[in-house]
C-alpha positions in Angstrom: 20.6 4.0 -51.0 24.1 3.0 -52.2 24.6 2.4 -55.9 27.6 1.0 -57.8 27.3 2.8 -61.1 29.3 1.7 -64.2 29.8 4.0 -67.1 32.1 4.4 -70.1 31.7 8.1 -70.4 31.6 11.1 -68.1 32.9 14.6 -68.8 35.6 15.1 -69.9 35.6 11.4 -70.9 32.8 12.0 -73.5 31.9 11.2 -77.1 28.3 12.1 -77.1 24.9 11.8 -75.3 25.9 9.0 -73.0 28.4 11.2 -71.1 25.9 14.0 -70.9 23.2 11.7 -69.6 25.5 10.2 -66.9 26.5 13.7 -65.8 23.0 14.9 -65.5 21.6 11.8 -63.8 24.3 11.4 -61.2 24.1 15.0 -60.3 20.3 14.7 -59.7 20.6 11.4 -57.9 23.0 12.9 -55.5 20.4 15.6 -54.7 18.0 12.8 -53.9 20.4 11.5 -51.3 21.6 8.5 -53.4 25.2 7.6 -52.7 26.9 6.7 -55.9 30.3 5.1 -56.6 30.9 5.7 -60.3 33.4 3.4 -62.0 35.0 5.0 -65.0 37.7 3.6 -67.3 40.6 6.0 -67.8 44.0 5.7 -69.5 46.5 6.2 -66.8 48.8 8.5 -68.8 46.0 10.8 -70.0 46.3 14.5 -69.2 42.7 15.4 -68.3 40.8 18.0 -66.3 37.5 17.4 -64.6 35.0 19.1 -62.3 35.1 16.0 -60.0 37.6 14.3 -57.9 38.8 10.9 -59.1 40.3 8.0 -57.2 42.7 6.9 -59.9 44.8 3.7 -59.9 48.4 3.5 -60.7 49.6 0.3 -62.3 52.9 -1.2 -61.2 55.4 -1.2 -64.1 56.2 -4.7 -65.5 58.1 -6.0 -68.5 55.0 -5.9 -70.7 53.5 -2.8 -72.2 50.2 -1.9 -70.5 48.2 -2.9 -73.6 49.7 -6.4 -73.5 49.0 -7.2 -69.9 46.2 -9.5 -69.0 43.3 -8.3 -66.9 44.5 -10.5 -64.1 48.0 -9.0 -64.2 46.6 -5.5 -64.1 44.1 -6.3 -61.3 46.8 -7.8 -59.2 49.1 -4.9 -59.3 47.2 -1.6 -59.1 46.7 0.6 -56.1 44.6 3.7 -55.6 45.8 7.2 -55.0 43.9 10.5 -54.8 44.3 12.8 -57.8 43.5 16.5 -57.3 41.9 18.0 -60.4 41.5 21.7 -61.2 37.8 21.8 -60.5 36.9 19.9 -57.3 33.5 18.5 -56.6 30.8 20.9 -55.6 27.8 20.2 -53.3 26.0 18.9 -56.4 28.3 15.8 -56.3 28.6 15.4 -52.5 27.0 11.9 -52.8 29.1 10.8 -55.8 32.5 9.1 -55.6 34.3 8.5 -58.8 36.5 5.5 -59.2 38.7 5.4 -62.3 40.2 2.1 -63.3 42.9 1.5 -65.9 41.0 -0.2 -68.7 43.4 1.1 -71.4 40.7 3.3 -73.0 41.0 3.6 -76.8 41.1 6.9 -78.6 37.4 7.5 -78.7 37.3 8.0 -74.9 40.3 10.2 -74.5 39.6 13.9 -74.1 39.0 15.4 -77.5 41.1 18.3 -78.8 40.3 20.1 -82.0 42.6 19.6 -85.0 45.4 21.9 -85.9 44.8 24.8 -88.3 41.1 24.2 -88.5 39.1 26.6 -90.6 35.7 27.2 -89.1 32.7 27.0 -91.5 34.7 25.6 -94.4 33.1 24.9 -97.8 33.2 21.3 -99.1 36.4 21.6 -101.2 38.4 23.0 -98.3 36.7 20.7 -95.8 37.6 17.6 -97.9 41.3 18.6 -97.8 41.1 19.2 -94.0 39.3 15.9 -93.5 42.0 13.9 -95.3 44.7 15.7 -93.3 42.9 15.1 -90.0 42.3 11.5 -90.7 45.9 11.0 -91.5 47.2 12.9 -88.4 44.7 11.2 -86.1 46.3 7.8 -86.9 49.6 9.2 -85.7 48.1 10.7 -82.5 45.8 13.4 -81.3 46.2 16.8 -83.0 46.4 20.0 -81.0 44.8 23.2 -82.1 47.5 25.9 -82.3 45.2 28.9 -83.0 41.5 29.6 -82.3 39.0 29.5 -85.2 38.0 32.9 -86.7 35.3 34.5 -84.5 35.6 31.8 -81.8 37.6 31.7 -78.6 40.2 29.0 -77.8 38.6 27.1 -75.0 39.8 23.6 -75.8 40.1 22.6 -72.1 36.5 23.4 -71.2 34.9 20.3 -69.7 31.9 19.2 -71.8 28.6 18.4 -70.1 26.3 19.1 -73.0 26.0 17.9 -76.6 29.3 17.9 -78.6 30.0 17.8 -82.3 32.5 15.1 -83.0 36.0 15.4 -84.4 37.4 12.8 -86.8 38.2 9.6 -84.9 36.0 10.4 -81.9 33.3 8.1 -83.1 33.4 4.7 -81.5 35.3 2.1 -83.5 34.2 -1.4 -82.3 37.5 -3.3 -82.8 39.4 -5.9 -80.8 41.0 -3.2 -78.6 37.7 -2.0 -77.4 36.5 -5.5 -76.6 39.7 -6.1 -74.7 39.2 -2.9 -72.8 35.7 -3.9 -71.9 37.0 -7.2 -70.5 39.7 -5.5 -68.5 37.1 -3.0 -67.2 35.0 -6.0 -66.0 37.9 -7.7 -64.3 39.0 -4.6 -62.5 35.4 -3.7 -61.5 35.1 -7.2 -60.0 38.4 -6.6 -58.1 37.0 -3.3 -56.8 34.0 -5.2 -55.5 36.2 -7.5 -53.4 37.2 -4.5 -51.3 33.9 -2.6 -51.4 30.8 -4.6 -50.5 28.6 -1.8 -49.2 26.2 -1.4 -52.1 22.4 -1.9 -52.7 22.2 -1.8 -56.5 24.5 -2.2 -59.5 23.6 0.2 -62.4 25.3 -0.3 -65.8 25.2 2.2 -68.7 25.2 0.6 -72.2 26.9 -2.5 -73.6 30.5 -1.8 -72.8 29.7 -2.0 -69.1 27.3 -5.0 -69.2 30.0 -7.7 -68.6 31.2 -5.7 -65.6 27.6 -5.2 -64.4 26.8 -8.9 -64.6 30.0 -9.8 -62.8 29.5 -7.3 -60.0 25.8 -8.2 -59.6 26.6 -11.9 -59.2 29.6 -11.4 -57.0 27.7 -9.1 -54.6 24.3 -10.8 -54.9 22.7 -7.5 -55.9 20.0 -6.5 -58.3 21.3 -5.3 -61.7 19.8 -2.3 -63.5 21.0 -1.9 -67.1 20.4 1.5 -68.7 20.0 1.5 -72.5 21.0 4.8 -74.1 21.3 3.2 -77.6 21.3 -0.2 -79.2 23.3 -1.8 -81.9 20.3 -1.5 -84.2 20.2 2.3 -83.6 23.9 2.7 -84.5 24.1 0.3 -87.4 20.6 -0.4 -88.7 20.2 -4.0 -89.8 24.0 -4.3 -90.5 24.7 -5.0 -86.9 27.9 -6.3 -85.2 26.9 -9.7 -84.0 29.4 -9.7 -81.1 28.0 -6.4 -79.7 24.5 -7.6 -80.2 25.3 -10.8 -78.2 26.8 -8.7 -75.3 23.7 -6.4 -75.3 21.4 -9.4 -75.3 23.3 -11.1 -72.5 23.2 -7.9 -70.4 19.5 -7.3 -71.0 18.5 -10.9 -70.0 20.7 -10.8 -67.0 19.3 -7.6 -65.7 16.8 -7.4 -62.8 15.3 -4.3 -64.5 16.0 -2.2 -67.6 15.8 1.5 -68.0 15.2 2.7 -71.6 15.5 6.4 -72.5 12.3 6.3 -74.7 9.4 4.2 -75.7 11.1 3.9 -79.1 14.1 2.3 -77.4 11.8 0.1 -75.2 10.2 -1.2 -78.4 13.5 -2.1 -79.9 14.7 -3.8 -76.7 11.5 -5.9 -76.5 11.2 -6.8 -80.1 14.8 -7.3 -81.1 16.2 -8.8 -77.9 13.1 -10.8 -76.8 12.6 -9.0 -73.5 9.2 -8.9 -71.7 7.8 -5.4 -71.7 7.1 -5.4 -67.9 10.9 -5.6 -67.4 11.6 -2.3 -69.2 11.0 1.1 -67.5 11.1 4.3 -69.6 12.9 7.1 -68.0 13.4 10.1 -70.3 16.6 12.1 -70.3 16.5 15.6 -69.0 18.4 18.9 -69.4 19.8 21.5 -67.2 17.4 24.4 -67.3 19.8 26.9 -65.7 20.2 30.5 -67.0 22.1 30.7 -70.3 24.7 33.5 -70.6 24.7 34.8 -74.2 28.0 34.5 -76.0 28.9 37.2 -78.5 30.6 36.0 -81.6 31.0 37.7 -85.0 29.8 35.7 -88.0 32.5 34.3 -90.2 33.0 35.9 -93.6 31.4 32.9 -95.2 28.0 33.8 -93.6 26.3 37.1 -94.6 24.6 39.0 -91.8 21.3 38.6 -93.7 21.6 34.9 -94.1 19.4 32.5 -92.2 21.1 29.5 -90.6 19.9 25.9 -90.5 22.0 23.7 -88.2 22.8 20.0 -88.0 24.9 19.1 -85.0 26.0 15.6 -84.2 28.1 12.7 -85.5 28.1 12.4 -89.3 27.2 8.8 -89.3 24.4 6.5 -90.6 22.4 6.9 -87.4 22.2 10.7 -87.6 21.0 10.9 -91.2 23.4 13.7 -92.4 22.7 12.9 -96.1 19.0 13.7 -95.6 20.0 17.1 -94.3 22.0 17.8 -97.4 19.3 16.6 -99.7 16.8 18.8 -97.9 19.2 21.7 -98.2 19.2 21.4 -102.0 15.4 21.6 -102.0 15.3 24.5 -99.7 17.6 26.5 -101.9 15.1 26.1 -104.8 12.8 28.3 -102.7 15.0 30.7 -100.7 18.5 31.8 -101.3 19.6 33.8 -98.2 20.4 30.7 -96.1 23.4 28.7 -95.0 23.4 25.1 -93.8 25.9 24.4 -91.0 27.0 20.8 -90.4 28.8 20.7 -87.0 30.5 17.4 -86.3 32.2 14.6 -88.1 32.1 10.8 -88.4 32.7 8.0 -90.8 30.3 9.5 -93.4 32.0 12.9 -93.4 33.8 12.5 -96.8 30.6 11.1 -98.4 28.5 14.0 -97.2 31.1 16.6 -98.3 31.1 15.1 -101.7 27.3 15.0 -101.8 27.1 18.7 -101.2 29.7 19.4 -103.9 27.8 17.1 -106.3 24.6 19.0 -105.8 26.4 22.3 -106.5 25.6 23.8 -103.1 29.1 23.8 -101.8 29.0 27.6 -101.1 25.8 27.0 -99.0 26.7 24.0 -96.9 29.5 24.7 -94.4 31.3 22.2 -92.3 32.8 23.1 -88.9 34.4 19.8 -88.0 34.6 19.1 -84.2 33.1 21.6 -81.8 33.0 21.6 -78.0 32.6 23.8 -75.0 31.5 27.4 -75.8 31.7 26.8 -79.5 28.7 24.6 -79.3 26.7 27.3 -77.5 27.8 29.9 -80.1 26.7 27.8 -83.0 23.3 27.2 -81.4 22.9 30.9 -80.7 23.6 31.7 -84.4 21.0 29.2 -85.7 17.5 30.0 -86.8 16.4 26.4 -87.0 17.9 23.1 -85.8 17.3 19.9 -87.8 17.7 16.4 -86.4 17.0 13.9 -89.3 18.1 10.8 -87.4 17.4 7.4 -88.8 17.0 6.0 -85.2 17.6 8.3 -82.2 17.0 6.7 -78.8 16.4 10.2 -77.3 18.2 13.2 -78.8 19.5 15.5 -76.1 20.9 17.9 -78.7 17.3 18.8 -79.7 16.6 19.8 -76.0 19.8 21.9 -76.0 18.6 23.7 -79.2 15.2 24.4 -77.5 17.1 25.6 -74.4 19.0 28.0 -76.7 15.7 29.3 -78.1 16.0 27.6 -81.5 13.0 26.0 -83.2 13.5 22.3 -83.9 12.6 19.9 -86.6 13.1 16.3 -85.5 12.7 12.8 -86.9 9.7 10.9 -85.9 12.0 8.0 -85.1 13.4 9.8 -82.1 12.8 9.7 -78.4 12.5 13.4 -78.1 9.6 13.4 -80.5 7.7 11.5 -77.8 8.0 14.3 -75.2 8.2 17.6 -77.1 4.9 18.5 -78.8 6.0 21.8 -80.1 8.6 20.5 -82.5 8.0 19.9 -86.2 8.2 16.1 -86.8 9.1 14.4 -90.1 10.0 11.1 -91.5 13.8 11.1 -91.8 13.7 9.9 -95.4 11.2 12.5 -96.5 13.5 15.3 -97.6 10.7 17.2 -99.3 8.9 17.4 -95.9 12.1 18.4 -94.1 12.7 21.1 -96.7 9.1 22.4 -96.4 9.4 22.6 -92.6 12.7 24.5 -92.8 11.2 27.0 -95.3 8.1 27.4 -93.1 10.1 28.1 -90.0 12.3 30.6 -91.8 9.6 32.5 -93.7 6.8 32.5 -91.1 7.9 34.4 -88.0 4.7 33.6 -86.0 5.3 29.9 -86.4 8.9 30.2 -85.3 7.8 32.3 -82.3 5.1 29.8 -81.3 7.6 26.9 -81.5 10.1 28.8 -79.3 7.6 29.8 -76.7 5.7 26.5 -76.2 8.7 24.2 -76.6 10.5 26.2 -73.9 7.5 25.7 -71.5 7.7 21.9 -72.2 11.4 21.9 -71.6 10.8 23.0 -68.0 9.2 19.6 -67.3 12.1 17.6 -68.7 14.5 17.8 -65.9 17.2 15.5 -64.6 15.6 15.8 -61.2 12.5 14.1 -62.6 14.6 11.4 -64.2 16.4 10.8 -60.8 13.1 10.5 -58.9 11.9 7.8 -61.3 15.2 6.0 -61.1 15.2 6.2 -57.3 11.7 4.7 -57.2 12.9 1.8 -59.3 15.9 1.2 -57.0 13.5 1.2 -54.1 11.2 -1.4 -55.8 14.2 -3.7 -56.3 15.7 -3.1 -52.8 12.9 -2.1 -50.4 15.1 -2.6 -47.3 17.6 0.0 -48.6 15.0 2.8 -48.7 16.4 4.5 -45.5 20.0 3.3 -45.7 
């Protein structure tokens, strides 16, 4: 089975769960014997490291800046050359070939680097100042961390293949540049198909690759599988971007089959995009259940050794419900005092959430880390006593699985895909901050409850593997292309 797979993220090109999912799924599909050519956009002048080999194009210089050239001009002038990266492919990726094409990727998909002079676990007043500084510096270009955070090692070059907490500017900004990049990506993917016809299926991940997926499917007369990791309704609520919605709807209707990461996502796809249910196949995300090596890290001075820690990790955006975490924190502090609330990540609501914590007078209890990645993410999970995911709409929620893997009890929104597959998680309505607070207090003050959640959730986690997701995906490929079963 030979698959042309289109994705906008792959470590270290990553801004969230999509890159993590692509990494896990392709690795497992390779173990199933599926040969994958993964087409990934990449800014040609980026300095990146990766654990895979990339076939990267070099554009021929012209009189126009790269950002001003048309897709046709770029497609007509690029050639491929082998780039040697510092961590070559292992046997896990022996069936995966990575093609990087020059789609002039905007900042959200460049490799993230922490901001300079970042103070880990900063209170709201300090974090507000840092946020303003970072926002200003980001507009001028990516900032480089010059010294490690207190208690944390400097590992900024570590490739990320698990949940990340986002730095300012790493959230996707859907502007004209991104639309143009998606169009160039489609044109260049089509050009790639002219020289490579030996595929059985086209598999496209999320809306940015849908135009490319449709074009490749039609050019090669192949079935198209579109993989929905999130929808515009998840990201924006009812205040959707109509252009993105139109692209999503076009891709969903053009698809031969659709993979949704949860029944929640399937319901949105069917009801909001007018898709027949029989066309949508639910394939849950998985997680790497390998052995975790504990990382020793001293607690920062802002956290007492007797303090309990409630953790929020993810983008600080509407979708993730960060304000509900802060509102719940205020209620928890009315019952117990020896607790700190860590918010790891950033996003377009960062300033608003910082000000909310200050307004409630709990600035000394709510600590903001800003962007975390690599081993810092593992460290903050291992410090946590409870993980809270109050998402307004979470298609799946890989971060919750990572918390369970790190032996942390989890509280998740009922409007999340992970709530469908993990029974031993406490589930709440995202808007019910009283219930969220009660669950946090119960976990922290009732050790038998916390122990039961840890034990049984860990057993459930063993069934949620990327190997299982790959088997279901391969079965779908086979249904669409029965003659390719033994190819």
